[in-house]
Structures are given as C-alpha cells and as structure tokens.
Residue, then its C-alpha position, 0 to 999 in steps of 0.5 A: m524460495e526464501a524461508i519464513d523467519s518467525t523469530v523476528p517481526h515482519s511488517a506484513r504480519i504486524w499489519d495483519y495482527w492489527l487488522g485482526g487477521k490470523d497470519h502472524y507469529p508471537v514475535d509479530r504480536d509482541a511487536g504490534e503490542m509494543v507499538k500500540e503502547l506508544l500509539p494506542d490508535i495504531a490499529l484504527s489507523a491500519r483499518q483506515d489505511r485499508a479503507f483508503l485502498g477500497r475507496a481509491v480502487r473504486h474511484l479508479a475503476a468506477d470514475a477514472g475508468i482504469r482497468q489495470f492495477l499494479d499493486l506494489g507491496t501487497g501485504l498479506p491478503t485480507a478482505d476486499n483486496t485490490h482485485e476484488v474491489a476493482q473486479r466488482v466494479a469492472p470484471e475485466c480489470r487486470v491486477v498484478y501484485v508485487d511483494n517479496d515476503p515468502l509468507v505473502l507469496t504462499h498466501a497470494r498463490a492460493l487467494l489472489t485469484s480473479r473474481a471473474p473469467e474476464g479479469v486476470t490476477d497475477y503475483v510477482d515475487a520481487d522487491i520494488r527496488d528492482v523496478d526494471g524486474v518488476l515492470a518486466a514481470a508485470s508486462r506479462t499481464l498488463d499492457l504498459t502502453r495503456p493507463v495503469a494505476l500504480m498502488l504504493l500503499g504502505v510500502l514507500n515507508h520501508i524505503v528510508d532514504d528519500g532520494e531512493a524512494l522518490g527515484i522508485v516512484h519516478r521510474l515507475l511513472e516513466a514506464v506508464p502513459s499519460g492518464s495513469y494514476l499514482a496512489i500512495s499511503h504512508t506512515s506519517d509523523e503528523v499526528d503522533g510525532e515523537a511517539m511514532h518515531e520511537a515506535t519505528r525505532q523500537v520495531t527496527e531494533q527488534g529486527g523488523t523491517p526498517v520503516v520511516a514516518r514522513s511528514a505530509r510535506r515529504i509524502a507530497a513530494f512523491f506526487d511531483r510529476v502528477e496532478l494531485l487530486e483533491p483533497g491532496v495529501v491527508s490522513c487516510s480517514r479524511w480522503r473522500p470519506g463518503p457521504d455517510a461520514s458524520g463531520e470530519p473524521p479524526e486524523v490517523a497516523h497513516f496519510c495518503g494521496m492520489g495523482r494523475k499523470p498528465 
C-alpha cells in the first residue's frame, strides 16, 4: 500500500480540516488556512457540499427507490456518510466506495461498515481514471444490470482536463442501466472568480492534488447524457434546501446537480 505522505497537502485531509475533523496534518491545516484567507467562506461551502450529499442520497433512496450506490472519490469518513444515510432509509442498500488515498483506505476499513445486516458496504482502492478496474471491483458488490446512483462528489474537480473528465462520466454511465442516477458536486468559480483560481493555483504549487474550478456551464456539460433534475446545476446550498430554509440561501463556492439516465 502506498505510504501516507504528511509533507504535502492532500485534498481529502484539507477537506477534513474545513469540516472540523481531526484526520489531517500541519501541512493540510496550513493549506486550508491559506485558502481561507482568499476564500473566507470556504469552510461553509464545504459544509454545504456535505449537506448536499445527505439530501441527494435521501432523495435517491426515499423518492427514487435507488438501492445501489457507487460513491467515487469517497474522502475521509465523517458523520452521515453515503451508506449511513441510504441505509437509514432502506437498510438493504448496497454501497461501494472508491478512493485511492492511503489514509482514506485506512479509515474506510474501520468505519465504512453497514448499519444493518441487510445492507452491504464495500471499499475499492482505485483511481477513478481506471474506470474498467473500478467497475470490475464494484460489480462484486453491486448488480450493474439494475439502477445505480453514481456519486461523484468533489472528485471531478481533480480531473483538470475537461475531455478526460467527461470521458470518465460517459464510461460510467454506459456501464449502468436506464433509471440510474448521476450526482455531481464540484468546485466552481461562479461565486469567487479569480480568488478561487488563485487558491487552487497556490494549493497545487504547494504539492497538493491539482484542482480546477469550473463554471456552472462547464459542470452542466457532465449531465449531457442524463435528464437533469430541478433545480439544475446550482450552488450546493440551493439544491432542494428543504422547507425549513428561510428564503433563498446564499451561494457557495461548490456547485452541484443530479440527473437520471433515460
């Protein structure tokens, strides 16, 4: 297994820092603070991105009847992970997580276990660029002839080439049947513009995982082969915020959307 490198910042650990977790190193905290100087609301944006995960999974399990989830780019486990939300709605849900970070792998083995005996949770140590390998491993747990929710939250922004990122999405969609869903959240430059681009540049220069901030239009391009659900590609804070939301929430730096494969 690849060794954990604590000398350069890593996106999963920076994210954990913004979310108030404890699985990060000084270099990650330094990078996280550097970004916060440029983007003061980045921690709020990270929390809103996480809240989107919960609302998306609840919709998929409770309203769309989805019972299989392929969560690509898992990140470090925290409260209300995909399997916890899904199996709270339907204990028989089957969830496969995919990531290639050794620290994520260590925690996944210990924490990403099913809430109920009816359900199954598995973890695949792989890079999402290896679509064939990911699908082969996932098929040990998921039935890819039945609808699957493809969860790509905070991961396509690390595929900096638009064509390569779109190709990954297309190949994943080709492998699942009609009635499957695609959920994406993504770093965006819609709110903070040049400050966001400067933050991503500085993190990359420090040796962090390369990241690209895309516009809502570029993110919407990933949904070209699915039926995009309302309200379309929007700030994570504005994707079906719920009846308790007072007025329209302010936009944050992470945008998202969900679509159904016809």
